[in-house]
C-alpha positions, 0 to 999 in steps of 0.5 A: 424490516421490524424495528425493535420495540422498547429499544431503551428499555433493552439498552438498560446498563447490565450494572443499572440492572444490577441495582435494580435487582435489589428493589426488584429482586431480579437479577441483572443478567434478566434485566435485558427483557428478551421477550420485549424485543421483537426479531429484526428477521429470520435471516439476514439477506445475503444479496446485501452483504456488500461488506463481504470480501472476495470469496468470503461466505456466511457460515451461520448466524444468530439473530437478536444477539447482544454484545455485552461489551456495549449493550448493542444488539444485532446479528452475529454472522460466522464467515469463512473469514471472520466473526462480524457483528451487524448493529440492529438498526443501522445494519452496519458491521461494529468494529469492535464485535467483528474479528478475523477468525485466525485472530481469536486465541480462544472461545468458550461457552459459559452459562450465568444464573441469577441468585434471587433475594426472594423465597420463590423460585425464579423461573427465568432461564439462565443467561447463555454467553458466548466468549471470544478472547483474541490476540489483539487485546479484545474480550468480547462476551456475546449474549444469546436468546434464550430456549433457542439454539443459535449460540450452539450453531455459532459455536460449532461454526467457530469450532470448524473454521477458527483452526482448520486441520488443514492449511489449505482450507484458509480463507487465504488460499480460497480468496487467491492472490486476487490483484494482491498477487505475490512477488517471490521471496526469494528475489526479494532476499537476494537483492537485499544480499546484494545491497548489503554487500554493495553490489547494487548494480546486480538484480535478481531473478528466478533465472538465477536463482535456478541456475545457481549464479547468485553466489557473488561476493565481495572483498569480505563476505560471499552468498552460499548455496550450500543450503539451497535445498534445505538440506543442511538446516530446514529453518534457514533460507536457502541463501546464506552470507558467510565470510570469504575465506570460509569454504561450503565444506567447513560451513557444513561441518560448523552447523552440526555444532549448532542447535538445529544446525543454524549456524552463525551467518551474517544478517547485517554488514557495515559497508564501511567498517566491515563490522556485522551482526550475525545470528545462530542458535545456541552450541552444543557444549554440553552439561559440562560445558567442555564440547568443542568445534574447531570449524565453528571457533574458525567460523566465529573468528572469520567474522572479525575482519581486521580493522584498517590499522592491521588489529583484530576487531572485537567480537561480543557474543550475545546470548539473549538468555538469562544466565541460569536458563543457558546453564540449565540448557547444558542439561539437555546438550545445549549451553553457551560459549566460553570466551577461552575458546573463541580469541578476542571475544566476551560473552554477555547474557541479556537476561531476556525471558523466554517464550511463555513468559511473555505469553503470560505477561501478555494475558495479564496485559490483556486483561487488565486492559479488560478490566479498567476500559470502558468497553470491558466484557464484564459490563459492570466492573469497568472503571470508566463504565462506571463513570471514572474520567481517566483511564486506569487511575491515571493519565497516559503520560504516567499510567507507565510509571510503575508496573503495578499501575498495569496489573503488575504484567510485566510486559513493559519490562520484557519490551524494555530488555528487549530495547535495551539489548538491541540499543547496546548491540547497535552501540557496539557495531556503530561506536566500536566497530565490533562484530556482534554474534547474537543467540538464544536457544533456537535462534528464532524469537528473540534473537529475531527480536534483537538482531532486526532492532538492531539492523533497525537502528543501525540502517536508515533504509530499514526505517522506510517502507521498502526497507521494513519489509526487506528487514522483515523478510529476511530476519523473520521470515527467511531465518525461520521464525515459526509463525504458524506455532507462535501466532496459533495457525494450522501448521504443515509439520505434522500437527494438522490432523492433531485435535486442539488443546482444550482449555488452556487458562491463565496462570492465575485462574482456572478460567478468564475472570473478566466477564464473570467476576463476582459483583456484589454476590449477583451472579453464580458462575457455573462452570464453561459448558465447553471451549477452545484454545490454540496449543498453549506450549508454542503460541506466544506473541513474539512478533507482536512484542517486536513490533511494540519495540518498534513503535517505542522507536518511532515514539522516540525518534518521530523524524526517523521513520517513514511510517506511522503507528497506524500503520504498524497497526494495520500491519499486525491486524493483516498479519494476525488475520491470515488474509495474506499467505506472508506469515503461513508456516513455520519456515521458507521452506514449507512456504516454498514446498506449498507454493504459497507465495502463488496461491495466496495474496501479498501483504505488501502489495496490499499495504501499498495499494492503500498509500497509493490510494491517497498518497503522502496524506495516507495516514500510513505516511509518518506526517514527521518523516525527515531523512537527512535528520537522522541518516545514520544510526539510531542510539537511545539513550538508557533514560531514553529506552523506559516504554509506555503503553502502545496506544493505537494497538493497546487502547484501541478497544478497551478505550478508543479515545485514548487511542487516537494519534497524539493533538499534534500528530493529527493537526499536522496531518490536518495541515498536510491535507489542507497543503495537499488540497491547496496543491491540487486547486493550484496544479488545477489553476496552473493548468488553466491558465496554460489553457488560457496561454495556448488559447491567446497563442493560437488566437494570436497565430489566426491573427497574423495568418488573417493579417497576412491573408488581408495583406496578400488579397490587397496586392492581389487586388492592386495587381488586379487594378493594374492590369485592369487599367493596362487593359482599359489604356490598351483598348483606348488606345484601339479607339474604342470606348470601355464601359467596365460593368459592375462586379463581374469585371466586364469591359465593353467596348462599343464600336458602332460599325460592327456589331461583331464582339471580341471576347477574351476571358482570363481566370486567375487561380491562387494557391493561397487561401483567400476569402470565399467570395473571390470568383474567377475573374472575366474581362469582356470586350465588345468592339463596335466600329465608330460612327465616322468610318463607313467601313468597319473593316479598314478602321480594324484593319488599320489599327491591326496594321499599326499596332500588330507586331506578329504581322507576316512579312508578305502581310499576311497574319499568323493568327488567322482564326483569331477573333481580329482577322475575322473582322478582316484585321491582322490585329492579334494582341494589344501593344499596351502591357503584355505583362497583364495579358499574359495572365489572359486565357488565349484561344489555343487555336492561336498557337496552332501551326498554319 
């Protein structure tokens, strides 16, 4: 590939170019000398794109593109999943310029012209920019080569892919479940219900759900199947926990008094005291606040079971909205409860703003980060890029001291309000044994935030990996937080064919100011050629704000959570990317209707697989986690609820050096990794020591076996020696001379008067494993007559008559075929040592009848 010429010239930052323009009379945008850049290649070789995920395909690409945030040049690619920016030299993916398509909130094309201080007309073409604004605090600006159609190609590809009109056109459906196969969320929800009701011996399954046998109960609460077909409430789960004394018919009647039929149900119950955290939507009391429902009042009263002393526990009805907003909702039929209608209750307003205020606050925070960050999309006005040594005019610990420091975004105030409300609810349940009913308007935004945070504070189980998953599955997914609307994803609720709403701008200006801010009058901004954004009415970072609250609790209680802040960041990224199907659609009913959980992969399985790859040393594990230290509820004091920026998320793009984990955590993680390495080395050494021990034991066993064999051989040799001596003595007693030959074990007895030979052979086999050189033992006896005897037969006969005990009474021989009989003698055997001769092989014919 051709490398760019004069790279140092092109790398001149925009602010430096601005300074040089004062001398040369040229605009700073055109200080990037496009004519001096040779394109790397016309197209990137798709065969070498190893960074693409499974089923990810390239849709469009542009070469010679500059990422203005960092002044890096490279190739910009659009796939069916991401916008990818490749470095010009290394061909590696640059993380800042790579963003999933569904994480893009909006993008637009912009043209920037340059004012010239000279009188002649500058013929340099205006710069073609593409601004991409992300939901993860990023604002990116890409500059394209002039007189090309690359920007149009990329822009049109983004129009087609960022928000498809059909849900199944998302990458999650194209990739399928793969190895991250999803488990049925209905089963997980029932298992969590069984845990809450202390029915741990039961396990849920598809069969139990299909036959409706999951309606179990304890002394106070029961699992109801009244909404199993989602006919009562489309945004509630198929199974609900309600008071045991309330029938399904009464549940149906009570549902009509609440907005969207989201009646009061139990979200969490204390296993010992019976206190509960319940949730619902606003009551339909009307403008005059005089509408009532006996069934609703009976259901709410049933949430307050009696205490051990027989008295009735107190009920707090928490309205998350400001009081004036609740009264205003009365004009549309909503409103809030009256304590006079609900026995022994108290109404509390928390004053948390609605989704629109949260959205505008998040936009202001993002713009402030982009303005003051080191990777500002402006390229010039960033404080850090101008040589500043600190972020935002102060260090991280003090920048949150005042709201004005963060550009008056109000984000931290909203986070503090949510945290304070959840802490107050948890304190009422833990300290007063009171029950709390929480609602807002529809009961799926602020209610989900407060209820899930209160549960997290009350129950240590939710502070583990598995518990955190169960908490989100229950209080966010099952209870119908509209993720498609709030995150800005395709929905199946009839909006698939509606064209995109264009150009939703911030409340402070018509166009995002970050990449086009005026600097010393150098630039003249033309209106954007076109833009694209998500629906402004429903989009709001409600769930992101809740995860921010969890990170604040993790900062306050570092020993109480099994997971780390890095886990929360990866979790949010996966949720925004829509790579998995867990957070698609607006309700459990929609996900079941379109079979999302079987068609897409599971985010929880993916994250668990990441942790399994490295074990306890993975960055998702909290190195300070100490379960016994916080095995009860967390009740933070009011003074501790002063939130700060979540550096791992808010600052990772604007100021990466501030986003790194704290020094103590980093050192602790290094110690843990070192300990893990030493533990592995120890286990390896123990395995080797065990192998050596086993080898020594084996050698000892072989040595003992050899000793036993040697002892057996020695005993056998002694026995053979005794036998040989006995044979020798027996033959010598016959008047024969015995000569034992060498190693063959042959004994030769010479009887000089007769050359005939009497041979007896013996073979002895042993079942034991003796040495290989042991051979069959043979004894050869050669008998000849003495010189002094003239008649050999007489000599043998005399010996035979004297020694043979088997001679018959008439003087005959019982073994006429024996060798001794053939010599004219009735000799049968040797009188001496018959035990030794018993082991000799005697001719079988000796034992045949006459």
